[in-house]
Every structure is written in structure tokens, then in C-alpha cells.
All heavy atoms as TSV, in Angstrom:
chain	resi	resn	atom	element	x	y	z
A	1	MET	N	N	0.847	-1.175	-0.014
A	1	MET	CA	C	0.007	0.002	0.025
A	1	MET	C	C	0.912	1.246	-0.002
A	1	MET	O	O	1.865	1.321	0.724
A	1	MET	CB	C	-0.879	-0.035	1.214
A	1	MET	CG	C	-1.975	0.981	1.210
A	1	MET	SD	S	-3.310	0.417	2.308
A	1	MET	CE	C	-3.905	1.963	2.809
A	2	PRO	N	N	0.575	2.201	-0.856
A	2	PRO	CA	C	1.405	3.405	-0.935
A	2	PRO	C	C	1.330	4.285	0.327
A	2	PRO	O	O	0.413	4.130	1.124
A	2	PRO	CB	C	0.864	4.160	-2.166
A	2	PRO	CG	C	-0.429	3.539	-2.471
A	2	PRO	CD	C	-0.498	2.201	-1.801
A	3	CYS	N	N	2.242	5.193	0.450
A	3	CYS	CA	C	2.287	6.131	1.582
A	3	CYS	C	C	1.432	7.367	1.295
A	3	CYS	O	O	1.160	7.675	0.166
A	3	CYS	CB	C	3.712	6.580	1.857
A	3	CYS	SG	S	4.820	5.274	2.264
A	4	ILE	N	N	1.088	8.035	2.378
A	4	ILE	CA	C	0.398	9.321	2.216
A	4	ILE	C	C	1.366	10.268	1.554
A	4	ILE	O	O	2.516	10.352	1.901
A	4	ILE	CB	C	-0.065	9.865	3.587
A	4	ILE	CG1	C	-1.132	8.937	4.169
A	4	ILE	CG2	C	-0.603	11.282	3.445
A	4	ILE	CD1	C	-1.525	9.301	5.595
A	5	ARG	N	N	0.853	11.004	0.582
A	5	ARG	CA	C	1.702	11.929	-0.212
A	5	ARG	C	C	1.806	13.308	0.465
A	5	ARG	O	O	1.210	14.269	0.046
A	5	ARG	CB	C	1.131	12.058	-1.608
A	5	ARG	CG	C	1.086	10.779	-2.419
A	5	ARG	CD	C	2.462	10.293	-2.806
A	5	ARG	NE	N	3.283	11.268	-3.459
A	5	ARG	CZ	C	3.310	11.455	-4.808
A	5	ARG	NH1	N	2.629	10.649	-5.576
A	5	ARG	NH2	N	4.063	12.383	-5.301
A	6	HIS	N	N	2.609	13.368	1.517
A	6	HIS	CA	C	2.827	14.624	2.215
A	6	HIS	C	C	3.498	15.660	1.308
A	6	HIS	O	O	3.256	16.835	1.467
A	6	HIS	CB	C	3.650	14.412	3.483
A	6	HIS	CG	C	2.942	13.599	4.515
A	6	HIS	ND1	N	1.863	14.110	5.214
A	6	HIS	CD2	C	3.124	12.337	4.949
A	6	HIS	CE1	C	1.435	13.145	6.065
A	6	HIS	NE2	N	2.179	12.097	5.911
A	7	ASP	N	N	4.323	15.208	0.357
A	7	ASP	CA	C	4.991	16.110	-0.565
A	7	ASP	C	C	3.980	16.901	-1.377
A	7	ASP	O	O	4.093	18.116	-1.526
A	7	ASP	CB	C	5.977	15.359	-1.471
A	7	ASP	CG	C	5.321	14.299	-2.304
A	7	ASP	OD1	O	4.310	13.688	-1.844
A	7	ASP	OD2	O	5.814	14.050	-3.428
A	8	LEU	N	N	2.966	16.187	-1.912
A	8	LEU	CA	C	1.950	16.894	-2.696
A	8	LEU	C	C	1.120	17.796	-1.834
A	8	LEU	O	O	0.767	18.910	-2.240
A	8	LEU	CB	C	1.072	15.899	-3.427
A	8	LEU	CG	C	1.716	15.181	-4.609
A	8	LEU	CD1	C	0.734	14.184	-5.210
A	8	LEU	CD2	C	2.149	16.175	-5.662
A	9	LYS	N	N	0.791	17.356	-0.620
A	9	LYS	CA	C	-0.022	18.164	0.283
A	9	LYS	C	C	0.694	19.464	0.597
A	9	LYS	O	O	0.102	20.530	0.608
A	9	LYS	CB	C	-0.337	17.399	1.560
A	9	LYS	CG	C	-1.341	16.287	1.425
A	9	LYS	CD	C	-1.423	15.506	2.713
A	9	LYS	CE	C	-2.818	15.447	3.169
A	9	LYS	NZ	N	-2.950	14.735	4.438
A	10	ASP	N	N	2.014	19.363	0.877
A	10	ASP	CA	C	2.780	20.574	1.178
A	10	ASP	C	C	2.935	21.496	-0.013
A	10	ASP	O	O	2.821	22.722	0.137
A	10	ASP	CB	C	4.209	20.155	1.670
A	10	ASP	CG	C	4.192	19.472	3.004
A	10	ASP	OD1	O	3.187	19.603	3.745
A	10	ASP	OD2	O	5.175	18.780	3.291
A	11	GLN	N	N	3.086	20.935	-1.184
A	11	GLN	CA	C	3.195	21.759	-2.402
A	11	GLN	C	C	1.852	22.497	-2.670
A	11	GLN	O	O	1.890	23.695	-3.071
A	11	GLN	CB	C	3.546	20.915	-3.614
A	11	GLN	CG	C	4.970	20.389	-3.575
A	11	GLN	CD	C	5.290	19.490	-4.725
A	11	GLN	OE1	O	4.438	19.127	-5.532
A	11	GLN	NE2	N	6.535	19.055	-4.794
A	12	LEU	N	N	0.744	21.845	-2.449
A	12	LEU	CA	C	-0.530	22.494	-2.614
A	12	LEU	C	C	-0.715	23.690	-1.612
A	12	LEU	O	O	-1.237	24.722	-1.948
A	12	LEU	CB	C	-1.696	21.492	-2.485
A	12	LEU	CG	C	-1.848	20.568	-3.653
A	12	LEU	CD1	C	-2.904	19.468	-3.310
A	12	LEU	CD2	C	-2.242	21.296	-4.906
A	13	LYS	N	N	-0.282	23.453	-0.382
A	13	LYS	CA	C	-0.379	24.474	0.621
A	13	LYS	C	C	0.467	25.700	0.250
A	13	LYS	O	O	0.062	26.835	0.441
A	13	LYS	CB	C	0.071	23.954	1.995
A	13	LYS	CG	C	-0.982	23.097	2.683
A	13	LYS	CD	C	-0.496	22.682	4.039
A	13	LYS	CE	C	-1.466	21.697	4.676
A	13	LYS	NZ	N	-0.986	21.233	5.970
A	14	LYS	N	N	1.675	25.431	-0.253
A	14	LYS	CA	C	2.590	26.518	-0.611
A	14	LYS	C	C	2.003	27.435	-1.706
A	14	LYS	O	O	2.229	28.612	-1.690
A	14	LYS	CB	C	3.937	25.950	-1.082
A	14	LYS	CG	C	4.765	25.448	0.031
A	14	LYS	CD	C	6.085	24.892	-0.474
A	14	LYS	CE	C	6.895	24.260	0.642
A	14	LYS	NZ	N	8.112	23.610	0.157
A	15	CYS	N	N	1.271	26.852	-2.619
A	15	CYS	CA	C	0.706	27.659	-3.720
A	15	CYS	C	C	-0.772	28.007	-3.442
A	15	CYS	O	O	-1.471	28.508	-4.314
A	15	CYS	CB	C	0.882	27.032	-5.090
A	15	CYS	SG	S	0.222	25.398	-5.285
A	16	SER	N	N	-1.255	27.783	-2.213
A	16	SER	CA	C	-2.614	28.092	-1.772
A	16	SER	C	C	-3.706	27.530	-2.660
A	16	SER	O	O	-4.655	28.197	-3.045
A	16	SER	CB	C	-2.767	29.626	-1.703
A	16	SER	OG	O	-1.823	30.209	-0.823
A	17	LYS	N	N	-3.522	26.277	-2.991
A	17	LYS	CA	C	-4.512	25.521	-3.786
A	17	LYS	C	C	-5.021	24.349	-3.036
A	17	LYS	O	O	-4.415	23.901	-2.042
A	17	LYS	CB	C	-3.885	25.068	-5.123
A	17	LYS	CG	C	-3.350	26.194	-6.004
A	17	LYS	CD	C	-4.479	27.023	-6.582
A	17	LYS	CE	C	-3.922	28.083	-7.532
A	17	LYS	NZ	N	-4.950	28.811	-8.176
A	18	THR	N	N	-6.115	23.792	-3.458
A	18	THR	CA	C	-6.707	22.590	-2.816
A	18	THR	C	C	-6.667	21.382	-3.753
A	18	THR	O	O	-6.378	21.545	-4.988
A	18	THR	CB	C	-8.183	22.884	-2.443
A	18	THR	OG1	O	-8.919	23.078	-3.625
A	18	THR	CG2	C	-8.286	24.070	-1.526
A	19	MET	N	N	-6.990	20.225	-3.252
A	19	MET	CA	C	-7.110	19.016	-4.101
A	19	MET	C	C	-8.196	19.219	-5.132
A	19	MET	O	O	-8.077	18.752	-6.272
A	19	MET	CB	C	-7.364	17.794	-3.243
A	19	MET	CG	C	-6.121	17.247	-2.609
A	19	MET	SD	S	-6.359	15.601	-1.959
A	19	MET	CE	C	-7.151	15.981	-0.396
A	20	ALA	N	N	-9.273	19.930	-4.769
A	20	ALA	CA	C	-10.338	20.190	-5.743
A	20	ALA	C	C	-9.828	21.074	-6.892
A	20	ALA	O	O	-10.153	20.806	-8.060
A	20	ALA	CB	C	-11.521	20.869	-5.037
A	21	ASP	N	N	-9.025	22.066	-6.591
A	21	ASP	CA	C	-8.443	22.894	-7.633
A	21	ASP	C	C	-7.530	22.030	-8.556
A	21	ASP	O	O	-7.595	22.169	-9.775
A	21	ASP	CB	C	-7.563	24.017	-7.066
A	21	ASP	CG	C	-8.354	25.037	-6.261
A	21	ASP	OD1	O	-9.526	25.282	-6.587
A	21	ASP	OD2	O	-7.780	25.576	-5.277
A	22	LEU	N	N	-6.746	21.190	-7.961
A	22	LEU	CA	C	-5.874	20.299	-8.715
A	22	LEU	C	C	-6.686	19.342	-9.570
A	22	LEU	O	O	-6.340	19.117	-10.750
A	22	LEU	CB	C	-4.943	19.517	-7.766
A	22	LEU	CG	C	-3.864	18.692	-8.415
A	22	LEU	CD1	C	-2.935	19.526	-9.259
A	22	LEU	CD2	C	-3.070	17.971	-7.335
A	23	SER	N	N	-7.769	18.866	-9.031
A	23	SER	CA	C	-8.624	17.911	-9.787
A	23	SER	C	C	-9.220	18.618	-11.005
A	23	SER	O	O	-9.247	18.081	-12.119
A	23	SER	CB	C	-9.723	17.393	-8.877
A	23	SER	OG	O	-10.625	16.623	-9.591
A	24	ARG	N	N	-9.739	19.837	-10.808
A	24	ARG	CA	C	-10.325	20.583	-11.911
A	24	ARG	C	C	-9.269	20.917	-12.995
A	24	ARG	O	O	-9.546	20.792	-14.185
A	24	ARG	CB	C	-10.960	21.896	-11.406
A	24	ARG	CG	C	-12.296	21.721	-10.790
A	24	ARG	CD	C	-12.962	23.034	-10.514
A	24	ARG	NE	N	-12.305	23.818	-9.474
A	24	ARG	CZ	C	-12.568	23.724	-8.179
A	24	ARG	NH1	N	-13.491	22.860	-7.764
A	24	ARG	NH2	N	-11.909	24.413	-7.289
A	25	GLU	N	N	-8.095	21.294	-12.535
A	25	GLU	CA	C	-7.062	21.709	-13.512
A	25	GLU	C	C	-6.494	20.537	-14.303
A	25	GLU	O	O	-6.259	20.685	-15.502
A	25	GLU	CB	C	-5.914	22.392	-12.736
A	25	GLU	CG	C	-4.882	23.015	-13.589
A	25	GLU	CD	C	-5.325	24.246	-14.330
A	25	GLU	OE1	O	-6.267	24.907	-13.863
A	25	GLU	OE2	O	-4.745	24.520	-15.409
A	26	THR	N	N	-6.358	19.408	-13.663
A	26	THR	CA	C	-5.762	18.241	-14.349
A	26	THR	C	C	-6.763	17.353	-15.040
A	26	THR	O	O	-6.401	16.572	-15.907
A	26	THR	CB	C	-4.999	17.374	-13.355
A	26	THR	OG1	O	-5.828	16.912	-12.348
A	26	THR	CG2	C	-3.817	18.116	-12.763
A	27	GLY	N	N	-8.027	17.415	-14.598
A	27	GLY	CA	C	-9.069	16.555	-15.162
A	27	GLY	C	C	-9.096	15.171	-14.532
A	27	GLY	O	O	-9.837	14.292	-14.974
A	28	ILE	N	N	-8.308	14.970	-13.457
A	28	ILE	CA	C	-8.333	13.695	-12.711
A	28	ILE	C	C	-9.496	13.794	-11.750
A	28	ILE	O	O	-9.685	14.740	-11.033
A	28	ILE	CB	C	-7.002	13.497	-11.996
A	28	ILE	CG1	C	-5.825	13.481	-12.966
A	28	ILE	CG2	C	-7.030	12.216	-11.163
A	28	ILE	CD1	C	-4.455	13.523	-12.283
A	29	GLN	N	N	-10.306	12.719	-11.692
A	29	GLN	CA	C	-11.442	12.731	-10.775
A	29	GLN	C	C	-10.996	12.956	-9.361
A	29	GLN	O	O	-9.982	12.401	-8.881
A	29	GLN	CB	C	-12.161	11.367	-10.831
A	29	GLN	CG	C	-12.912	11.095	-12.084
A	29	GLN	CD	C	-13.615	9.738	-11.981
A	29	GLN	OE1	O	-13.375	8.916	-11.141
A	29	GLN	NE2	N	-14.561	9.552	-12.939
A	30	TYR	N	N	-11.766	13.761	-8.608
A	30	TYR	CA	C	-11.384	14.145	-7.253
A	30	TYR	C	C	-11.236	12.905	-6.377
A	30	TYR	O	O	-10.281	12.807	-5.617
A	30	TYR	CB	C	-12.433	15.090	-6.669
A	30	TYR	CG	C	-12.105	15.487	-5.256
A	30	TYR	CD1	C	-11.209	16.517	-5.014
A	30	TYR	CD2	C	-12.685	14.805	-4.198
A	30	TYR	CE1	C	-10.870	16.867	-3.739
A	30	TYR	CE2	C	-12.343	15.177	-2.880
A	30	TYR	CZ	C	-11.444	16.163	-2.651
A	30	TYR	OH	O	-11.092	16.512	-1.375
A	31	ARG	N	N	-12.142	11.939	-6.491
A	31	ARG	CA	C	-12.049	10.763	-5.636
A	31	ARG	C	C	-10.777	9.946	-5.926
A	31	ARG	O	O	-10.175	9.451	-4.985
A	31	ARG	CB	C	-13.278	9.857	-5.853
A	31	ARG	CG	C	-14.553	10.495	-5.280
A	31	ARG	CD	C	-15.795	9.757	-5.644
A	31	ARG	NE	N	-15.707	8.326	-5.313
A	31	ARG	CZ	C	-16.606	7.430	-5.732
A	31	ARG	NH1	N	-17.602	7.822	-6.437
A	31	ARG	NH2	N	-16.459	6.186	-5.395
A	32	ARG	N	N	-10.401	9.881	-7.150
A	32	ARG	CA	C	-9.159	9.183	-7.513
A	32	ARG	C	C	-7.945	9.914	-6.993
A	32	ARG	O	O	-7.021	9.348	-6.442
A	32	ARG	CB	C	-9.098	9.013	-9.027
A	32	ARG	CG	C	-7.891	8.298	-9.513
A	32	ARG	CD	C	-8.014	7.922	-10.989
A	32	ARG	NE	N	-6.756	7.460	-11.511
A	32	ARG	CZ	C	-6.164	6.353	-11.178
A	32	ARG	NH1	N	-6.674	5.558	-10.258
A	32	ARG	NH2	N	-5.017	5.968	-11.703
A	33	LEU	N	N	-7.909	11.231	-7.185
A	33	LEU	CA	C	-6.817	12.065	-6.754
A	33	LEU	C	C	-6.664	12.046	-5.210
A	33	LEU	O	O	-5.623	11.868	-4.710
A	33	LEU	CB	C	-7.028	13.488	-7.256
A	33	LEU	CG	C	-5.953	14.509	-6.903
A	33	LEU	CD1	C	-4.627	14.117	-7.491
A	33	LEU	CD2	C	-6.379	15.901	-7.382
A	34	ALA	N	N	-7.809	12.235	-4.524
A	34	ALA	CA	C	-7.753	12.237	-3.041
A	34	ALA	C	C	-7.339	10.882	-2.537
A	34	ALA	O	O	-6.548	10.833	-1.560
A	34	ALA	CB	C	-9.146	12.599	-2.512
A	35	GLY	N	N	-7.803	9.804	-3.099
A	35	GLY	CA	C	-7.381	8.494	-2.683
A	35	GLY	C	C	-5.910	8.251	-2.854
A	35	GLY	O	O	-5.256	7.620	-2.031
A	36	ALA	N	N	-5.355	8.731	-3.945
A	36	ALA	CA	C	-3.900	8.591	-4.198
A	36	ALA	C	C	-3.117	9.430	-3.227
A	36	ALA	O	O	-2.101	8.964	-2.701
A	36	ALA	CB	C	-3.602	8.996	-5.644
A	37	ILE	N	N	-3.527	10.642	-2.955
A	37	ILE	CA	C	-2.791	11.542	-2.049
A	37	ILE	C	C	-2.884	10.983	-0.591
A	37	ILE	O	O	-1.944	11.086	0.139
A	37	ILE	CB	C	-3.302	12.974	-2.142
A	37	ILE	CG1	C	-2.863	13.543	-3.488
A	37	ILE	CG2	C	-2.771	13.817	-0.994
A	37	ILE	CD1	C	-3.342	14.935	-3.779
A	38	MET	N	N	-3.988	10.361	-0.273
A	38	MET	CA	C	-4.142	9.820	1.088
A	38	MET	C	C	-3.543	8.415	1.221
A	38	MET	O	O	-3.594	7.778	2.270
A	38	MET	CB	C	-5.641	9.785	1.478
A	38	MET	CG	C	-6.280	11.148	1.558
A	38	MET	SD	S	-5.331	12.357	2.527
A	38	MET	CE	C	-5.510	11.695	4.151
A	39	GLY	N	N	-2.970	7.872	0.159
A	39	GLY	CA	C	-2.181	6.652	0.269
A	39	GLY	C	C	-2.984	5.359	0.011
A	39	GLY	O	O	-2.561	4.287	0.421
A	40	TYR	N	N	-4.126	5.464	-0.653
A	40	TYR	CA	C	-4.900	4.240	-0.887
A	40	TYR	C	C	-4.514	3.541	-2.178
A	40	TYR	O	O	-4.665	2.331	-2.287
A	40	TYR	CB	C	-6.394	4.577	-0.959
A	40	TYR	CG	C	-6.934	5.027	0.376
A	40	TYR	CD1	C	-7.376	6.359	0.549
A	40	TYR	CD2	C	-7.012	4.193	1.463
A	40	TYR	CE1	C	-7.864	6.789	1.766
A	40	TYR	CE2	C	-7.484	4.614	2.659
A	40	TYR	CZ	C	-7.920	5.911	2.821
A	40	TYR	OH	O	-8.397	6.331	4.020
A	41	TRP	N	N	-4.015	4.288	-3.163
A	41	TRP	CA	C	-3.550	3.668	-4.403
A	41	TRP	C	C	-2.597	4.638	-5.093
A	41	TRP	O	O	-2.391	5.739	-4.690
A	41	TRP	CB	C	-4.716	3.316	-5.326
A	41	TRP	CG	C	-5.702	4.445	-5.554
A	41	TRP	CD1	C	-5.524	5.552	-6.326
A	41	TRP	CD2	C	-6.995	4.555	-4.967
A	41	TRP	NE1	N	-6.614	6.377	-6.267
A	41	TRP	CE2	C	-7.532	5.754	-5.450
A	41	TRP	CE3	C	-7.727	3.767	-4.121
A	41	TRP	CZ2	C	-8.824	6.189	-5.069
A	41	TRP	CZ3	C	-8.996	4.183	-3.737
A	41	TRP	CH2	C	-9.504	5.400	-4.240
A	42	TYR	N	N	-1.963	4.106	-6.137
A	42	TYR	CA	C	-0.992	4.884	-6.926
A	42	TYR	C	C	-1.676	5.542	-8.084
A	42	TYR	O	O	-2.718	5.075	-8.595
A	42	TYR	CB	C	0.116	3.966	-7.451
A	42	TYR	CG	C	0.984	3.391	-6.420
A	42	TYR	CD1	C	0.862	2.058	-6.032
A	42	TYR	CD2	C	2.002	4.123	-5.786
A	42	TYR	CE1	C	1.657	1.499	-5.047
A	42	TYR	CE2	C	2.812	3.600	-4.850
A	42	TYR	CZ	C	2.654	2.256	-4.471
A	42	TYR	OH	O	3.448	1.725	-3.504
A	43	LEU	N	N	-1.097	6.627	-8.535
A	43	LEU	CA	C	-1.510	7.247	-9.798
A	43	LEU	C	C	-0.721	6.715	-10.963
A	43	LEU	O	O	0.392	6.203	-10.749
A	43	LEU	CB	C	-1.334	8.788	-9.727
A	43	LEU	CG	C	-2.222	9.547	-8.746
A	43	LEU	CD1	C	-1.715	10.961	-8.578
A	43	LEU	CD2	C	-3.653	9.510	-9.199
A	44	ARG	N	N	-1.227	6.802	-12.135
A	44	ARG	CA	C	-0.490	6.418	-13.312
A	44	ARG	C	C	0.643	7.436	-13.542
A	44	ARG	O	O	0.526	8.569	-13.126
A	44	ARG	CB	C	-1.401	6.346	-14.518
A	44	ARG	CG	C	-2.442	5.261	-14.445
A	44	ARG	CD	C	-3.220	5.109	-15.737
A	44	ARG	NE	N	-3.966	6.268	-16.063
A	44	ARG	CZ	C	-5.258	6.447	-15.794
A	44	ARG	NH1	N	-5.973	5.506	-15.191
A	44	ARG	NH2	N	-5.888	7.555	-16.133
A	45	PRO	N	N	1.776	7.011	-14.166
A	45	PRO	CA	C	2.893	7.904	-14.379
A	45	PRO	C	C	2.501	9.200	-15.142
A	45	PRO	O	O	2.985	10.289	-14.798
A	45	PRO	CB	C	3.870	7.092	-15.219
A	45	PRO	CG	C	3.515	5.680	-14.869
A	45	PRO	CD	C	2.054	5.638	-14.608
A	46	GLU	N	N	1.566	9.083	-16.098
A	46	GLU	CA	C	1.203	10.302	-16.850
A	46	GLU	C	C	0.400	11.255	-15.965
A	46	GLU	O	O	0.462	12.483	-16.106
A	46	GLU	CB	C	0.455	9.961	-18.157
A	46	GLU	CG	C	-0.869	9.182	-17.972
A	46	GLU	CD	C	-0.708	7.656	-17.939
A	46	GLU	OE1	O	0.413	7.143	-17.868
A	46	GLU	OE2	O	-1.762	7.005	-17.998
A	47	GLU	N	N	-0.385	10.679	-15.017
A	47	GLU	CA	C	-1.123	11.535	-14.068
A	47	GLU	C	C	-0.160	12.253	-13.125
A	47	GLU	O	O	-0.301	13.430	-12.808
A	47	GLU	CB	C	-2.141	10.712	-13.284
A	47	GLU	CG	C	-3.266	10.190	-14.125
A	47	GLU	CD	C	-4.185	9.229	-13.389
A	47	GLU	OE1	O	-3.669	8.483	-12.512
A	47	GLU	OE2	O	-5.367	9.243	-13.680
A	48	GLU	N	N	0.864	11.547	-12.668
A	48	GLU	CA	C	1.903	12.107	-11.770
A	48	GLU	C	C	2.583	13.286	-12.492
A	48	GLU	O	O	2.752	14.356	-11.927
A	48	GLU	CB	C	2.951	11.081	-11.445
A	48	GLU	CG	C	2.608	10.148	-10.358
A	48	GLU	CD	C	2.679	10.743	-8.972
A	48	GLU	OE1	O	3.377	11.777	-8.783
A	48	GLU	OE2	O	2.126	10.186	-8.054
A	49	LYS	N	N	2.916	13.058	-13.761
A	49	LYS	CA	C	3.595	14.121	-14.557
A	49	LYS	C	C	2.689	15.349	-14.693
A	49	LYS	O	O	3.145	16.474	-14.553
A	49	LYS	CB	C	3.989	13.566	-15.916
A	49	LYS	CG	C	4.807	14.504	-16.751
A	49	LYS	CD	C	5.270	13.885	-18.008
A	49	LYS	CE	C	6.073	14.893	-18.809
A	49	LYS	NZ	N	6.538	14.326	-20.078
A	50	GLN	N	N	1.435	15.085	-14.989
A	50	GLN	CA	C	0.474	16.157	-15.140
A	50	GLN	C	C	0.285	16.947	-13.853
A	50	GLN	O	O	0.255	18.195	-13.846
A	50	GLN	CB	C	-0.912	15.581	-15.596
A	50	GLN	CG	C	-1.902	16.595	-16.012
A	50	GLN	CD	C	-3.179	15.921	-16.522
A	50	GLN	OE1	O	-3.423	14.758	-16.271
A	50	GLN	NE2	N	-3.984	16.699	-17.184
A	51	ILE	N	N	0.250	16.297	-12.723
A	51	ILE	CA	C	0.112	16.956	-11.421
A	51	ILE	C	C	1.376	17.769	-11.150
A	51	ILE	O	O	1.257	18.979	-10.756
A	51	ILE	CB	C	-0.103	15.900	-10.307
A	51	ILE	CG1	C	-1.508	15.293	-10.414
A	51	ILE	CG2	C	0.176	16.505	-8.915
A	51	ILE	CD1	C	-1.705	14.139	-9.518
A	52	ASN	N	N	2.550	17.196	-11.376
A	52	ASN	CA	C	3.773	17.937	-11.113
A	52	ASN	C	C	3.892	19.200	-12.031
A	52	ASN	O	O	4.302	20.272	-11.542
A	52	ASN	CB	C	5.004	17.053	-11.320
A	52	ASN	CG	C	5.088	16.001	-10.230
A	52	ASN	OD1	O	4.642	16.196	-9.119
A	52	ASN	ND2	N	5.657	14.863	-10.538
A	53	ASN	N	N	3.483	19.055	-13.301
A	53	ASN	CA	C	3.524	20.184	-14.161
A	53	ASN	C	C	2.581	21.295	-13.782
A	53	ASN	O	O	2.892	22.496	-13.863
A	53	ASN	CB	C	3.250	19.780	-15.610
A	53	ASN	CG	C	4.350	18.987	-16.217
A	53	ASN	OD1	O	5.495	19.034	-15.759
A	53	ASN	ND2	N	4.062	18.190	-17.258
A	54	THR	N	N	1.379	20.912	-13.296
A	54	THR	CA	C	0.370	21.867	-12.870
A	54	THR	C	C	0.857	22.641	-11.605
A	54	THR	O	O	0.779	23.862	-11.578
A	54	THR	CB	C	-0.939	21.161	-12.567
A	54	THR	OG1	O	-1.413	20.502	-13.736
A	54	THR	CG2	C	-2.034	22.157	-12.062
A	55	ILE	N	N	1.411	21.902	-10.672
A	55	ILE	CA	C	1.882	22.545	-9.447
A	55	ILE	C	C	3.060	23.472	-9.746
A	55	ILE	O	O	3.185	24.586	-9.232
A	55	ILE	CB	C	2.260	21.493	-8.358
A	55	ILE	CG1	C	0.999	20.830	-7.867
A	55	ILE	CG2	C	3.036	22.119	-7.212
A	55	ILE	CD1	C	1.181	19.691	-6.906
A	56	LEU	N	N	3.951	23.027	-10.650
A	56	LEU	CA	C	5.087	23.848	-11.045
A	56	LEU	C	C	4.601	25.140	-11.719
A	56	LEU	O	O	5.138	26.227	-11.415
A	56	LEU	CB	C	5.991	23.054	-12.032
A	56	LEU	CG	C	7.252	23.735	-12.504
A	56	LEU	CD1	C	8.152	24.037	-11.307
A	56	LEU	CD2	C	7.941	22.929	-13.538
A	57	ALA	N	N	3.582	25.051	-12.557
A	57	ALA	CA	C	3.039	26.243	-13.216
A	57	ALA	C	C	2.410	27.181	-12.199
A	57	ALA	O	O	2.588	28.409	-12.266
A	57	ALA	CB	C	2.005	25.823	-14.253
A	58	TRP	N	N	1.698	26.625	-11.184
A	58	TRP	CA	C	1.105	27.449	-10.151
A	58	TRP	C	C	2.193	28.173	-9.362
A	58	TRP	O	O	2.046	29.331	-9.018
A	58	TRP	CB	C	0.236	26.641	-9.215
A	58	TRP	CG	C	-1.104	26.232	-9.796
A	58	TRP	CD1	C	-1.763	26.835	-10.837
A	58	TRP	CD2	C	-1.946	25.183	-9.344
A	58	TRP	NE1	N	-2.960	26.212	-11.037
A	58	TRP	CE2	C	-3.118	25.182	-10.159
A	58	TRP	CE3	C	-1.823	24.238	-8.371
A	58	TRP	CZ2	C	-4.140	24.300	-10.001
A	58	TRP	CZ3	C	-2.884	23.326	-8.173
A	58	TRP	CH2	C	-4.012	23.368	-9.003
A	59	ASN	N	N	3.237	27.490	-9.064
A	59	ASN	CA	C	4.364	28.096	-8.318
A	59	ASN	C	C	5.058	29.177	-9.107
A	59	ASN	O	O	5.406	30.236	-8.562
A	59	ASN	CB	C	5.403	27.058	-7.870
A	59	ASN	CG	C	4.906	26.205	-6.692
A	59	ASN	OD1	O	4.117	26.649	-5.872
A	59	ASN	ND2	N	5.355	24.972	-6.651
A	60	ASN	N	N	5.185	28.961	-10.396
A	60	ASN	CA	C	5.788	29.975	-11.271
A	60	ASN	C	C	4.902	31.201	-11.368
A	60	ASN	O	O	5.384	32.328	-11.355
A	60	ASN	CB	C	6.062	29.409	-12.662
A	60	ASN	CG	C	7.227	28.462	-12.668
A	60	ASN	OD1	O	8.061	28.440	-11.743
A	60	ASN	ND2	N	7.281	27.600	-13.664
A	61	ASP	N	N	3.588	31.018	-11.410
A	61	ASP	CA	C	2.655	32.146	-11.455
A	61	ASP	C	C	2.692	32.924	-10.158
A	61	ASP	O	O	2.604	34.155	-10.164
A	61	ASP	CB	C	1.243	31.648	-11.677
A	61	ASP	CG	C	0.998	31.154	-13.136
A	61	ASP	OD1	O	1.839	31.445	-14.005
A	61	ASP	OD2	O	0.006	30.461	-13.361
A	62	ALA	N	N	2.829	32.213	-9.040
A	62	ALA	CA	C	2.864	32.900	-7.716
A	62	ALA	C	C	4.167	33.685	-7.529
A	62	ALA	O	O	4.185	34.709	-6.849
A	62	ALA	CB	C	2.707	31.851	-6.620
A	63	ASN	N	N	5.234	33.204	-8.144
A	63	ASN	CA	C	6.538	33.864	-7.984
A	63	ASN	C	C	6.725	34.964	-8.995
A	63	ASN	O	O	7.743	35.679	-8.961
A	63	ASN	CB	C	7.670	32.834	-8.074
A	63	ASN	CG	C	7.662	31.879	-6.946
A	63	ASN	OD1	O	7.214	32.244	-5.818
A	63	ASN	ND2	N	8.155	30.679	-7.139
A	64	GLY	N	N	5.824	35.119	-9.928
A	64	GLY	CA	C	5.846	36.186	-10.858
A	64	GLY	C	C	6.632	35.871	-12.090
A	64	GLY	O	O	7.128	36.473	-12.856
């Protein structure tokens, strides 16, 4: 069983976004995303990449 994704939770807090915002932006169902972040299952590699790219873009927007 995977671990709770504290790294993603911390990144979302830093850019003042929620899992719902991430779900809307990436198109990943909220239940699937929340389950993966809470450690119930893994995301597919392409979903991981999409999440990382979205958070990176949000951080870049926040930093100007």
C-alpha cells in the first residue's frame, strides 16, 4: 500500500490551492486524486507528470 503523499499536500499548501483545484485543473477525478494523495492507491505515471507540471506552473505564477 502506498504512503500518504505529504509532498503533494505541502506543495498545494505553498501555492494556496486545494485538491479540488488540482482535480479541476488536471481533469483527474477528485475521488481518484484524493485516494492517491491519502495513500490508498498509486496514480499512473502520466497523471503524476500532469500533477507535477500543474503545481510547477502554479508556483511559477505565484513567484511572478
